KOLZADREN-143121 format. One line per field, with one value per residue: residue number from 0; residue in three letters; x, y, z of N, C-alpha, C in turn. Coordinates in nm, 4 decimals. Atoms other than C-alpha are relative to their C-alpha. Layout:
REM residues N
n: NUM,...
res: ALA,...
n.east: X,...
n.north: Y,...
n.up: Z,...
ca.east: X,...
ca.north: Y,...
ca.up: Z,...
c.east: X,...
c.north: Y,...
c.up: Z,...
//
This chain:
REM residues 250
n: 0,1,2,3,4,5,6,7,8,9,10,11,12,13,14,15,16,17,18,19,20,21,22,23,24,25,26,27,28,29,30,31,32,33,34,35,36,37,38,39,40,41,42,43,44,45,46,47,48,49,50,51,52,53,54,55,56,57,58,59,60,61,62,63,64,65,66,67,68,69,70,71,72,73,74,75,76,77,78,79,80,81,82,83,84,85,86,87,88,89,90,91,92,93,94,95,96,97,98,99,100,101,102,103,104,105,106,107,108,109,110,111,112,113,114,115,116,117,118,119,120,121,122,123,124,125,126,127,128,129,130,131,132,133,134,135,136,137,138,139,140,141,142,143,144,145,146,147,148,149,150,151,152,153,154,155,156,157,158,159,160,161,162,163,164,165,166,167,168,169,170,171,172,173,174,175,176,177,178,179,180,181,182,183,184,185,186,187,188,189,190,191,192,193,194,195,196,197,198,199,200,201,202,203,204,205,206,207,208,209,210,211,212,213,214,215,216,217,218,219,220,221,222,223,224,225,226,227,228,229,230,231,232,233,234,235,236,237,238,239,240,241,242,243,244,245,246,247,248,249
res: MET,ASP,ARG,ASP,ALA,ARG,ALA,ARG,LEU,THR,TRP,LEU,GLY,HIS,ALA,THR,VAL,LEU,VAL,GLU,LEU,ASP,GLY,ALA,VAL,LEU,LEU,THR,ASP,PRO,LEU,LEU,ARG,ARG,ARG,VAL,ALA,HIS,LEU,ARG,ARG,LEU,GLY,PRO,SER,PRO,ARG,PRO,LEU,PRO,ARG,VAL,ASP,ALA,VAL,LEU,VAL,SER,HIS,LEU,HIS,LEU,ASP,HIS,LEU,ASP,LEU,PRO,SER,LEU,ALA,LEU,LEU,ASP,PRO,ALA,ALA,PRO,VAL,VAL,LEU,PRO,ARG,GLY,GLY,ALA,ARG,VAL,LEU,ARG,ARG,ALA,GLY,ARG,PRO,ALA,ILE,GLU,LEU,VAL,ALA,GLY,GLU,THR,VAL,GLU,VAL,GLY,GLY,LEU,ARG,VAL,ARG,ALA,THR,PRO,VAL,ALA,HIS,ASP,GLY,ARG,ARG,SER,PRO,LEU,GLY,ARG,PRO,VAL,GLU,ALA,LEU,GLY,TYR,ALA,ILE,ASP,GLY,CYS,ARG,ARG,VAL,TRP,PHE,ALA,GLY,ASP,THR,GLY,ARG,PHE,GLY,ALA,MET,ALA,ALA,LEU,THR,GLY,LEU,ASP,ALA,ALA,LEU,LEU,PRO,ILE,TRP,GLY,TRP,GLY,PRO,ARG,LEU,GLY,ALA,GLY,HIS,LEU,GLY,PRO,ARG,GLU,ALA,ALA,GLU,ALA,VAL,ALA,LEU,MET,ARG,PRO,ARG,LEU,ALA,ILE,PRO,ILE,HIS,TRP,GLY,THR,TYR,VAL,ARG,ILE,ASP,ARG,VAL,ARG,ARG,ASP,ARG,ALA,ALA,ALA,TRP,GLN,PRO,ALA,ARG,ALA,PHE,ALA,ALA,HIS,ALA,ALA,GLN,LEU,ALA,PRO,GLY,VAL,ASP,VAL,ARG,VAL,LEU,ALA,PRO,GLY,GLU,SER,ALA,GLU,LEU,ARG
n.east: -0.0097,0.0833,-0.0678,0.0938,0.0466,-0.0115,-0.0892,-0.0099,-0.1216,-0.0095,-0.1235,-0.0399,-0.0594,-0.0735,0.0305,0.0088,0.1329,0.0048,0.0472,0.0688,0.0646,0.0012,-0.0434,-0.1318,-0.0343,-0.1198,-0.0076,-0.0928,-0.0588,0.0970,-0.0756,0.0758,-0.0986,0.0295,-0.1666,-0.1094,-0.0595,0.0609,0.1086,0.1378,0.0611,0.1310,0.1729,-0.0224,-0.0979,0.1125,0.0227,-0.0180,0.0546,0.0392,-0.0684,-0.0240,-0.0431,-0.1086,-0.0110,0.0255,-0.0257,-0.0592,-0.1724,-0.0880,0.0027,0.0336,0.1827,0.0987,-0.0348,-0.0161,-0.0061,0.1377,0.2002,0.0553,0.0119,0.1445,0.1235,-0.0707,-0.1419,-0.0332,0.0532,-0.0862,0.0356,-0.0729,-0.0738,-0.0726,-0.1473,-0.1177,0.0747,0.0654,-0.1134,0.0469,0.1121,-0.0098,0.0058,0.0939,0.0263,0.1018,-0.0133,0.0043,0.0254,-0.0318,0.0035,-0.0299,0.1024,-0.0178,0.0583,0.1211,0.0047,0.1303,0.0400,0.1317,0.0193,-0.0022,-0.1115,-0.0507,-0.0983,-0.0424,0.0688,-0.0820,0.0438,-0.0773,-0.0392,-0.1048,0.0974,-0.1277,0.0295,-0.0512,-0.0694,-0.1258,0.0594,-0.0112,0.1242,0.1107,0.0868,0.0737,0.0838,0.1210,0.0619,0.1552,0.0494,0.0779,0.1041,0.1377,-0.0455,-0.1450,-0.0189,-0.1487,-0.0270,-0.0760,-0.0905,-0.0085,-0.0194,0.0249,0.1059,-0.0861,0.0969,0.0668,0.1106,0.1393,0.0023,0.0501,0.1781,0.1004,-0.0627,0.0853,0.0157,-0.1207,0.0060,-0.1017,-0.1168,0.0342,-0.0452,-0.0453,-0.0154,-0.0339,0.0465,-0.0916,-0.0532,-0.0892,0.0374,0.0470,0.1504,0.0952,0.1119,0.1568,0.0033,-0.0632,0.0748,0.1694,-0.0119,-0.0581,0.1620,0.0898,-0.0454,0.0340,0.1607,0.0421,0.1409,-0.0748,-0.1728,-0.0277,-0.1387,-0.0476,-0.1411,0.0250,0.0355,0.0181,-0.1875,-0.0542,-0.0686,0.1044,0.0134,0.1398,0.1230,0.0930,-0.0047,0.0041,0.1149,0.0945,-0.0053,-0.0117,0.0884,0.0233,-0.0579,0.1313,0.1165,-0.0240,-0.0432,0.1830,0.0163,-0.0482,0.0025,0.0911,0.0162,-0.1070,0.0686,0.1598,0.0951,-0.0245,0.0363,-0.0901,0.0920,-0.1611,0.0542,-0.0576,-0.0289,0.0931,0.1430,-0.0020,0.0729,0.0067,-0.0265,0.1385
n.north: -0.1172,0.0607,0.0258,-0.0412,-0.1086,-0.0616,-0.0620,-0.0435,-0.0222,0.0082,-0.0425,0.1139,-0.1012,-0.0990,-0.0030,0.1533,-0.0159,0.0650,-0.0644,0.1247,-0.1248,0.1018,0.1969,0.0190,-0.0408,-0.0692,-0.0270,-0.1216,-0.0587,0.0143,0.0233,0.0742,0.0895,-0.0699,-0.0775,-0.0021,-0.1047,-0.0615,-0.0642,0.1447,-0.0472,-0.0073,0.0705,0.1992,0.0283,0.0341,0.1577,0.0772,-0.1137,0.0554,-0.0315,-0.1553,0.0226,-0.0078,-0.1029,-0.1579,-0.0410,-0.1599,-0.0659,0.1561,-0.0354,0.0981,-0.0073,-0.0100,0.1872,0.0585,0.1969,0.1665,-0.0119,0.0853,0.1147,0.0647,-0.0413,0.1641,-0.0161,-0.0671,-0.1108,-0.0967,-0.1381,-0.0951,-0.0853,-0.1251,0.0755,-0.0007,0.0881,0.2013,0.0675,0.0105,0.0879,0.1173,0.0811,0.0470,0.1256,0.0099,-0.0440,-0.1422,-0.0606,-0.1447,-0.1389,-0.1752,-0.0699,0.0202,0.1160,0.0501,0.1243,0.0268,0.0944,0.0727,-0.0684,-0.1532,-0.0578,-0.0883,-0.1423,-0.0127,-0.1412,-0.1142,-0.0471,-0.0442,0.0755,0.0502,0.1068,0.0952,0.0747,-0.0795,-0.1313,-0.0118,0.0553,-0.0402,-0.1166,0.0880,-0.0765,0.0343,0.0341,0.0313,0.0468,-0.0258,0.1233,-0.0278,0.1318,-0.1152,-0.1558,-0.0232,-0.0227,-0.0899,-0.0001,-0.1776,0.0449,-0.1315,-0.1011,-0.1615,-0.0568,-0.0448,-0.0887,0.1072,0.0593,-0.0565,0.1447,0.1312,-0.0948,0.0830,0.1496,0.0412,-0.0168,-0.0243,0.0477,-0.1327,0.0043,-0.1190,-0.0161,0.0571,0.0961,-0.0285,-0.1753,-0.1528,0.0038,-0.0527,-0.0285,0.0561,0.0297,-0.0202,-0.0131,-0.0014,-0.1005,-0.0288,0.0763,-0.0176,-0.0784,0.0627,0.0221,-0.1427,0.0221,0.0906,0.0069,0.1003,0.0526,0.0409,-0.0746,0.0666,-0.0273,0.1528,-0.0277,-0.0813,0.0759,0.1266,0.0285,-0.1087,0.0351,0.0683,-0.1022,-0.1103,0.0751,-0.0472,-0.1087,0.0078,0.0684,-0.1227,-0.1232,0.0138,0.0046,-0.1065,0.0507,0.0371,-0.1255,-0.1094,0.0601,-0.0396,-0.0654,-0.1105,0.0216,-0.0680,-0.1508,-0.0717,0.0616,0.0184,0.0863,0.1916,0.0262,0.0554,0.1277,0.0679,0.1030,0.0489,0.1225,0.0795,-0.0851,0.0091,-0.0993,0.0133,-0.1063,0.0021
n.up: 0.0489,0.1020,0.1064,0.1221,0.0114,0.1546,-0.0774,-0.1271,0.0149,-0.1564,-0.0338,-0.0620,-0.1392,0.0520,0.1735,0.0839,0.0624,0.1369,0.0859,0.0733,0.1613,0.0778,-0.0628,-0.0447,-0.1790,-0.0337,-0.1173,0.0126,-0.0637,-0.0714,-0.1746,-0.0595,-0.0942,-0.1254,-0.0591,0.0916,-0.0464,-0.1339,0.0425,0.0036,-0.0043,-0.0556,0.0003,0.0849,0.1115,0.0730,0.0186,0.0981,0.1749,0.1643,0.1363,0.1165,0.0910,-0.0068,-0.1810,0.0351,-0.1405,0.0416,-0.0161,-0.1261,-0.1456,-0.0511,0.0028,0.1013,0.0649,-0.1041,0.0680,-0.0823,0.0229,0.1261,-0.0499,0.0214,0.1490,0.1127,0.0721,0.1461,0.0132,0.0389,-0.0426,0.0887,-0.0528,0.0719,0.0830,-0.1137,-0.1360,0.0170,-0.0582,-0.1368,0.0094,0.0524,-0.1313,0.0062,0.1478,0.1264,0.1100,-0.0133,0.1024,0.0055,0.1121,-0.0422,-0.0184,0.1617,0.0792,-0.0381,0.0017,-0.0228,-0.0848,-0.0517,0.0528,-0.0655,0.0916,-0.0981,0.0531,-0.1003,-0.0078,-0.1070,-0.1034,-0.0564,-0.1170,-0.0075,0.0015,-0.0258,-0.1594,-0.1609,0.0152,0.0428,0.1369,0.2427,0.0516,0.0418,0.0306,-0.0227,0.1022,-0.0936,0.0947,0.1050,0.0711,0.0995,0.0081,0.0265,-0.0396,0.0367,-0.1191,-0.0035,-0.1445,-0.0706,-0.0564,-0.0566,0.0521,-0.0106,0.1314,0.1387,0.1316,0.0777,-0.1231,0.0740,0.0980,-0.0819,-0.0025,0.0520,-0.0722,-0.0697,-0.1958,-0.0216,-0.1748,-0.0354,-0.1351,-0.0213,-0.1443,0.0206,-0.1126,-0.0914,-0.0174,0.0877,0.1395,0.0727,0.1791,0.0839,-0.0982,-0.0402,-0.1098,0.0491,0.0764,0.1469,0.0340,0.0656,0.1131,0.0750,0.0411,0.0507,0.0702,0.0876,0.0041,-0.0060,-0.0224,-0.1585,-0.0464,-0.1144,-0.0941,-0.0231,-0.0301,-0.1083,-0.1004,0.0624,-0.0634,-0.1055,-0.0931,-0.1219,-0.0928,-0.0101,0.0123,-0.0766,0.0950,0.1479,0.0547,-0.0112,0.0826,0.0972,0.1506,0.0170,0.1540,0.1039,-0.0502,0.0559,0.1714,0.0716,0.0216,0.0812,0.0945,-0.0041,0.0336,0.0692,0.1214,-0.0575,0.0970,0.0182,-0.1283,-0.0770,-0.0998,-0.0841,-0.0105,-0.0989,0.0477,-0.0246,0.0013,0.1297,0.0793,0.1211,0.1301,0.0916
ca.east: 7.1639,6.9840,7.1954,6.8984,6.8688,6.8857,7.0469,7.1637,7.4278,7.5112,7.7606,7.9338,8.1409,8.4189,8.4878,8.3803,8.0239,7.8716,7.7310,7.4481,7.3860,7.2778,7.2977,7.6825,7.8771,8.1242,8.2738,8.4989,8.7840,8.6669,8.7938,8.5751,8.8167,8.6768,9.0346,9.2862,9.6245,9.5274,9.2184,8.8428,8.5741,8.2292,7.9446,7.9328,8.1513,7.9648,7.7423,7.8665,7.8599,7.7332,8.0036,8.1510,8.2687,8.5206,8.6848,8.7313,9.0178,9.1314,9.4604,9.7119,9.6565,9.6188,9.2768,9.1592,9.3616,9.3166,9.4846,9.2918,8.9549,9.0151,9.1203,8.7198,8.6071,8.6377,8.9701,8.8766,8.7739,8.9833,9.0719,9.1234,9.3716,9.6022,9.9142,10.2002,9.9316,9.9250,10.2962,10.1309,9.8771,10.1600,10.1909,9.8259,9.8085,9.5302,9.4405,9.5011,9.3812,9.5919,9.4930,9.5821,9.3456,9.1822,9.1360,8.8772,8.7886,8.4577,8.3575,8.0622,7.9463,7.9669,8.2179,8.4267,8.6522,8.9236,8.8762,9.1419,9.1221,9.3334,9.5092,9.8142,9.7658,10.1495,10.1182,10.3175,10.4973,10.8008,10.6762,10.6692,10.4562,10.1246,9.8267,9.4983,9.2360,8.7984,8.5386,8.2924,8.0747,7.8537,7.5373,7.1772,7.3302,7.6247,7.7699,8.0975,8.2896,8.5492,8.7607,8.9277,9.0068,9.0202,8.8465,9.0173,8.9337,8.8042,8.5276,8.3082,8.3337,8.1874,7.8182,7.5107,7.6063,7.2983,7.4384,7.7821,7.9703,8.1730,8.4446,8.3344,8.5507,8.8422,8.9398,9.0750,8.9946,9.1952,9.2034,9.4790,9.5580,9.3859,9.0372,8.6963,8.5100,8.1528,8.1522,8.3869,8.2157,7.8893,8.0478,8.2018,7.7725,7.7052,7.9425,7.8552,7.4789,7.4666,7.0784,7.1980,7.5276,7.5759,7.8856,8.1227,8.4746,8.3312,8.1952,8.3244,8.6884,8.8126,9.1370,9.1058,9.2177,8.8887,8.6409,8.4610,8.4999,8.4484,8.1199,7.8644,8.0379,8.0472,7.7380,7.8248,8.0309,7.7194,7.5247,7.6886,7.7680,7.3434,7.3188,7.5657,7.4501,7.1010,7.1933,7.4488,7.2783,6.8901,6.7886,7.0028,6.8951,7.1143,7.0797,7.3168,7.3437,7.3947,7.6540,7.4682,7.1885,7.0988,7.0006,6.7920,6.8816,6.5222
ca.north: -6.1457,-6.2072,-6.2647,-6.1563,-5.8338,-5.5873,-5.3024,-5.2437,-5.0950,-5.2487,-5.0495,-5.3172,-5.0218,-4.7975,-4.8579,-5.2077,-5.1573,-5.4589,-5.3714,-5.6114,-5.4492,-5.7140,-6.0619,-5.8929,-5.9063,-5.6684,-5.6303,-5.2694,-5.1970,-5.5137,-5.4831,-5.7215,-5.7992,-5.6978,-5.5445,-5.4679,-5.3101,-5.0600,-5.0120,-5.2297,-5.2114,-5.0609,-5.2278,-5.6620,-5.8092,-5.8632,-6.1518,-6.4089,-6.2544,-6.3942,-6.4924,-6.2112,-6.1813,-5.9684,-5.7236,-5.3359,-5.2656,-4.8429,-4.8001,-5.0493,-4.8735,-5.1292,-5.0367,-5.0659,-5.4058,-5.5866,-6.0008,-6.1685,-6.0116,-6.1257,-6.4406,-6.4855,-6.4151,-6.7152,-6.7324,-6.7175,-6.4185,-6.1329,-5.8449,-5.5620,-5.2577,-4.9661,-5.0798,-5.1838,-5.3369,-5.7272,-5.7454,-5.7463,-5.9960,-6.2656,-6.4373,-6.5042,-6.6513,-6.4558,-6.3690,-5.9611,-5.6961,-5.3751,-5.0519,-4.6847,-4.4167,-4.4333,-4.7982,-4.9961,-5.3747,-5.5830,-5.8164,-6.0276,-5.8433,-5.4832,-5.2389,-5.1011,-4.7598,-4.6835,-4.2566,-4.0277,-3.9863,-3.7390,-3.9596,-4.1067,-4.4856,-4.6288,-4.9458,-4.7547,-4.3770,-4.5166,-4.7422,-4.7549,-4.4449,-4.6632,-4.4143,-4.4194,-4.5087,-4.4531,-4.6436,-4.6140,-4.9130,-4.9343,-5.1946,-5.0812,-4.8022,-4.6419,-4.6061,-4.4143,-4.5522,-4.2581,-4.5258,-4.2359,-3.8906,-3.5220,-3.2792,-3.2920,-3.1032,-3.4069,-3.4603,-3.1977,-3.4553,-3.7378,-3.6300,-3.8802,-4.1179,-4.2838,-4.3252,-4.2167,-4.3718,-4.0949,-4.1132,-3.8332,-3.9058,-4.1200,-4.3867,-4.1433,-3.7569,-3.5335,-3.5723,-3.5394,-3.4591,-3.6292,-3.7127,-3.5977,-3.4065,-3.3664,-3.0584,-3.0929,-3.4480,-3.2660,-3.0051,-3.2631,-3.3881,-3.0521,-3.1020,-3.4247,-3.4180,-3.7546,-3.9294,-4.0721,-3.9833,-4.2557,-4.1388,-4.4383,-4.4407,-4.3227,-4.4086,-4.8066,-4.8340,-4.6299,-4.6601,-4.9098,-4.6707,-4.4257,-4.6422,-4.5517,-4.1793,-4.2630,-4.4405,-4.1956,-3.9448,-4.1738,-4.1279,-3.7352,-3.7352,-3.8461,-3.6172,-3.3713,-3.4953,-3.5248,-3.1851,-2.9807,-3.1755,-3.0436,-2.7177,-2.7226,-2.9937,-3.0132,-3.2200,-3.5539,-3.7787,-3.8763,-4.2071,-4.2580,-4.6129,-4.8236,-5.1353,-5.3867,-5.1136,-5.1605,-4.8723,-4.9965,-4.7979,-4.7558
ca.up: 6.6928,6.3757,6.0438,5.8178,5.9073,5.5928,5.8082,6.1212,6.2933,6.6998,6.9274,7.0920,7.3443,7.2735,6.8285,6.7910,6.5756,6.4192,6.0762,5.8592,5.5481,5.2880,5.4937,5.4856,5.9101,5.9121,6.2561,6.3164,6.5433,6.7686,7.1784,7.3537,7.6536,8.0571,8.0879,7.8737,8.0016,8.2847,8.1340,8.2535,8.1251,8.2405,8.1380,8.0291,7.8243,7.4586,7.4058,7.1720,6.7825,6.4887,6.1838,6.0317,5.7082,5.7653,6.0359,5.9804,6.1776,6.1514,6.3025,6.5439,6.8235,7.1072,7.1814,6.8243,6.6964,6.9897,6.8706,7.1943,7.0576,6.7298,6.8384,6.9213,6.5896,6.3323,6.1829,5.8082,5.8510,5.6479,5.8146,5.6475,5.7245,5.6991,5.4528,5.7016,5.9712,5.8223,5.9923,6.3438,6.2467,6.1370,6.4746,6.4497,6.1087,5.9461,5.6565,5.5844,5.3263,5.3277,5.1686,5.1884,5.1916,4.8343,4.7588,4.8276,4.8427,4.8398,5.1069,5.1958,4.9047,5.0525,4.8629,5.1194,5.0502,5.2766,5.3877,5.5548,5.8621,6.1094,6.3997,6.4411,6.3593,6.4493,6.7091,6.9803,7.0021,6.8943,6.5929,6.1551,6.0456,5.9610,5.8319,5.9842,5.8122,5.8416,5.6116,5.3403,5.3414,5.0401,4.9895,5.0397,5.2468,5.3092,5.6393,5.7420,6.0253,6.1820,6.3622,6.5074,6.4368,6.4650,6.2186,5.8516,5.5377,5.3366,5.6344,5.3823,5.1207,5.3221,5.1967,5.1083,5.4054,5.5450,5.9197,6.0362,6.3552,6.4841,6.7799,7.0181,7.3288,7.4301,7.7397,7.9544,8.1286,7.8516,7.4851,7.2651,6.9192,6.6880,6.9012,6.8368,7.1138,7.1641,6.9901,6.7060,6.6356,6.6095,6.3940,6.1952,6.1507,6.0523,5.8154,5.6555,5.7542,5.7792,5.8061,6.1399,6.3359,6.6444,6.8888,6.9247,7.1196,7.4716,7.8009,7.7241,7.9034,8.2222,8.4255,8.6951,8.9229,8.8437,8.7981,9.0704,8.9414,8.6386,8.6028,8.7079,8.4268,8.1642,7.9144,7.9649,7.6004,7.4557,7.6277,7.5471,7.1657,7.1154,7.2493,7.0632,6.7545,6.7908,6.7689,6.5125,6.2721,6.3887,6.0791,6.1595,6.3729,6.6505,6.8104,7.1631,7.2036,7.4991,7.4568,7.3209,7.1879,6.7787,6.5086,6.2286,5.8803,5.6690
c.east: -0.0153,0.0900,-0.0832,0.0089,0.0556,0.0964,-0.0236,0.1045,-0.0034,0.0841,0.0112,0.0494,0.1185,-0.0156,-0.0365,-0.1603,0.0259,-0.0668,-0.0055,-0.0650,0.0133,-0.0008,0.1912,0.0208,0.1008,0.0163,0.1103,0.0605,-0.0269,0.1210,-0.1226,0.0314,-0.1111,0.1383,0.1086,0.1164,-0.0547,-0.1205,-0.1433,-0.0417,-0.1336,-0.0938,0.0741,0.0375,-0.1432,-0.0561,0.0569,-0.0045,0.0132,0.1795,-0.0090,0.1017,0.0865,0.0610,0.0992,0.0946,0.0728,0.0916,0.0796,-0.0032,-0.0711,-0.1643,-0.0677,-0.0194,0.0634,0.0454,-0.0727,-0.1181,-0.0098,0.0324,-0.1464,-0.0290,0.0851,0.1443,0.0247,-0.0209,0.0969,-0.0038,0.0536,0.0542,0.0448,0.1201,0.0718,-0.0735,0.0357,0.1356,-0.0610,-0.1080,0.0778,0.0321,-0.1556,-0.0678,-0.1298,-0.0533,-0.0498,-0.0576,0.0497,-0.0613,0.0789,-0.1512,-0.0585,-0.0528,-0.0833,0.0520,-0.1135,0.0179,-0.1309,-0.0961,-0.0286,0.1664,0.0521,0.1589,0.0754,-0.0076,0.1464,-0.0502,0.1519,0.0612,0.1400,0.0170,0.1314,-0.0474,0.0405,0.0529,0.0822,0.0077,0.0090,-0.1239,-0.0800,-0.1266,-0.1238,-0.0989,-0.1784,-0.0144,-0.0768,-0.0528,-0.1355,-0.1240,-0.1507,0.0012,0.0844,0.0329,0.1734,0.0555,0.1702,0.1009,0.0452,0.0846,-0.0424,-0.0429,0.1127,-0.0596,-0.1124,-0.1015,-0.1352,-0.0522,-0.0851,-0.1497,-0.0628,-0.0097,-0.1270,-0.0042,0.2231,0.0202,0.1575,0.0765,-0.0707,0.1006,0.1635,-0.0003,0.0384,-0.0770,-0.0053,-0.0474,0.1230,0.0027,-0.0341,-0.1028,-0.0672,-0.0550,-0.1225,-0.0575,0.0655,-0.0716,-0.1172,0.0045,0.0685,-0.1964,-0.0045,0.0336,-0.0282,-0.0741,-0.0115,-0.2013,0.0103,0.1319,-0.0621,0.1430,0.0432,0.1186,-0.0400,-0.0810,0.0083,0.1249,0.0807,0.1568,-0.0327,-0.0181,-0.1406,-0.1067,-0.1208,-0.1066,-0.1003,-0.1748,-0.0992,0.0211,0.0074,-0.0753,-0.0056,0.0943,-0.0711,-0.0948,0.0095,0.0454,-0.1373,-0.0851,0.0496,-0.0424,-0.1331,-0.0464,0.0657,-0.0619,-0.1577,-0.0580,0.0285,0.0068,0.0852,-0.0566,0.1741,-0.0367,0.0573,0.1066,-0.0723,-0.1448,0.0538,-0.0593,-0.0900,0.0571,-0.1238,0.0212
c.north: -0.0662,0.0352,0.0879,0.0965,0.0965,0.1043,0.0525,0.0221,-0.0671,0.0194,-0.1248,0.0737,0.0291,0.0286,-0.1207,0.0637,-0.1514,-0.0013,-0.1104,0.1041,-0.1583,-0.1309,-0.0056,0.0144,0.0783,0.0141,0.1406,0.0291,-0.1272,0.0046,-0.0712,-0.0559,0.1006,0.0894,-0.0164,0.1025,-0.0050,0.0615,-0.1228,0.0973,0.0137,-0.0676,-0.1680,0.0088,-0.0197,-0.0884,-0.0734,0.0890,-0.1255,-0.0182,0.0947,-0.0189,0.0222,0.1302,0.1229,0.0378,0.1393,0.0652,-0.1359,0.0617,-0.1294,-0.0198,-0.0179,-0.1567,-0.0592,-0.1951,-0.0759,0.0404,-0.0228,-0.1332,-0.0650,-0.0213,-0.1250,0.0651,0.0086,0.1259,0.1341,0.1664,0.0953,0.1478,0.0740,-0.1143,0.0207,-0.0680,-0.1435,-0.0132,-0.0646,-0.1074,-0.1741,-0.0927,-0.1013,-0.0296,0.0420,0.0925,0.2215,0.0627,0.1087,0.0696,0.1200,0.0623,-0.0107,-0.1162,-0.0887,-0.1637,-0.0408,-0.0854,-0.0295,0.1189,0.1504,0.0563,0.0529,0.0860,0.0145,0.1820,0.0219,-0.0171,0.0849,-0.0728,-0.0371,-0.1613,-0.1490,-0.0878,0.0744,0.1586,-0.0564,-0.0564,0.0354,0.1137,-0.1101,0.1223,-0.0837,-0.0249,-0.0158,-0.1661,0.0005,-0.1037,0.0061,-0.1459,0.1092,0.1483,-0.0071,0.0875,0.0187,-0.0394,0.0767,-0.0899,0.0674,0.0754,0.1241,0.0018,0.0057,0.0819,-0.0889,-0.0378,0.0983,-0.0794,-0.1462,0.0000,-0.1821,-0.1400,-0.0110,-0.0214,0.0363,-0.0430,0.0880,-0.0112,0.1695,0.0405,-0.1181,-0.0866,0.1101,0.1796,0.0688,-0.1194,0.0615,0.0500,-0.1282,-0.0434,0.0837,0.0318,-0.0161,0.0802,-0.0211,-0.1126,0.0865,0.1308,-0.0843,-0.0673,0.0697,0.0382,-0.0686,-0.0063,-0.1451,-0.0496,-0.0155,-0.0533,-0.0696,0.0114,-0.1332,0.0875,0.1185,-0.0776,-0.1605,-0.0444,0.1259,-0.0507,-0.1040,0.0826,0.0986,-0.1044,0.0165,0.1559,-0.0073,-0.0457,0.0519,0.1131,-0.0529,0.0350,0.1692,0.0676,0.0375,0.0849,0.1501,0.0681,0.0387,0.1919,0.1356,-0.0010,0.0661,0.1459,0.0107,-0.0892,-0.0833,-0.0933,-0.1770,-0.0506,-0.1006,-0.0858,0.0088,-0.1807,-0.0465,-0.1404,-0.0668,0.0283,-0.0151,0.1128,-0.0926,0.1140,-0.0595,0.1133
c.up: -0.1478,-0.1553,-0.1299,-0.0256,-0.0770,0.0342,0.1032,0.0668,0.2063,0.0614,0.1413,0.1422,-0.1256,-0.1650,-0.0728,0.0121,-0.0639,-0.0960,-0.0883,-0.0883,-0.0857,-0.0073,0.0292,0.1973,-0.0462,0.1842,0.0099,0.1349,0.1609,0.1472,0.0455,0.0984,0.1413,-0.0398,-0.1242,0.0667,0.1384,-0.0249,0.0649,-0.0316,0.0901,0.0434,-0.0103,-0.1049,-0.1262,-0.0274,-0.1362,-0.1118,-0.0842,-0.1197,-0.0512,-0.0988,-0.0671,0.1539,-0.0277,0.1226,-0.0569,0.0462,0.0691,0.0959,0.1051,0.0328,-0.1187,-0.1074,0.1224,-0.0529,0.1210,-0.0076,-0.1129,-0.0140,0.0635,-0.0677,-0.1215,-0.0901,-0.1282,-0.0732,-0.0460,0.0798,-0.0382,0.0972,-0.0424,-0.0679,0.1101,0.1576,-0.0030,0.1177,0.2095,0.0034,-0.0538,0.1136,-0.0072,-0.0926,-0.0710,-0.0736,-0.0028,-0.1059,0.0163,-0.0805,0.0689,-0.0691,-0.2075,-0.0514,0.0345,-0.0553,-0.0069,0.0713,0.0647,-0.0984,-0.0078,-0.1028,0.1311,-0.0382,0.1285,0.0061,0.1057,0.0960,0.0663,0.1520,-0.0443,-0.0252,0.0255,0.1052,0.1116,-0.0406,-0.0924,-0.1359,-0.1317,0.0379,-0.0228,-0.0212,0.1108,-0.1098,0.0727,-0.1321,-0.0256,-0.0119,-0.0638,-0.0158,0.0065,0.0755,0.0321,0.1010,-0.0057,0.1238,-0.0023,0.0364,0.1027,-0.0233,0.0800,-0.1190,-0.1456,-0.1011,-0.0853,0.1029,-0.1271,-0.1074,-0.0126,-0.0764,-0.0615,0.1080,0.0590,0.1131,0.0286,0.1596,0.0277,0.0890,0.0472,0.1529,0.0084,0.0649,0.1602,0.0608,-0.1098,-0.1455,-0.0757,-0.1235,-0.0726,0.0523,-0.0133,0.1299,0.0063,-0.0823,-0.1413,-0.0710,-0.0096,-0.0996,-0.1204,-0.0449,-0.0441,-0.1401,-0.1527,-0.0062,-0.0820,-0.0004,0.1087,0.0545,0.1305,0.0475,0.0584,0.1174,0.0951,0.0982,0.0169,0.1537,0.0777,0.0336,0.1403,0.0793,0.0004,-0.0178,0.0558,-0.0486,-0.0624,-0.0266,0.0038,-0.1378,-0.0907,-0.1155,0.0434,-0.1349,-0.0317,0.0028,-0.0707,-0.1646,-0.0492,0.0667,-0.0802,-0.1748,-0.0149,0.0065,-0.1284,-0.1977,0.0643,-0.0800,0.0366,0.1251,0.0290,0.0341,0.1016,0.0220,0.1127,-0.0218,-0.0097,-0.0933,-0.2311,-0.0527,-0.1254,-0.1165,-0.1248,-0.1039
//
């Protein structure tokens, strides 16, 4: 992967995206393992990654803040995450930058602003309440990474985006509260009107006992999202990427 690329987004699977802007490299919600608890990755693991300037973690769920995946990255790269999340990183000894919605930080010469989302961000169902965040990344282009979210009112204020990285599914056969399905994600695209929309959080991990059954259906959420977006937001460029594929921002 060429670190000199000016504006490129590479989806590595689930909610993990390599964001390359202005010579800086950010990585979102790294989940790089073949197997995570009872989930198995459908495709191959990502290739070795370049050095990253920072890691953006949207919330503390195990499939978004995965400590073994973080251990594969440069230990000096700071982790930007919701306030209250740094305690999870203490044993790993990684530098952390905690934010709440509305706060900003500069990493690698890029301005990163934490935005609200609609999702339960705590580490476990009985854990301490922790906010989940999205991140608006500003450089030569403006990119919004939603992490994991349902619909929320402030979505309409997220305008002027060159690209939106939107979750459209999960890892199981059903979606719970705080998630976007294909049509809801397309409705969000119609509200925000980014130049480019890339679906994330779909088709990467399935339960081990459902690998054969779900492999054939893995692309169904992305195809449904693209069809809904074509109807609801026909002026938006929708790119459905396979894990490891990139989209250039022009």
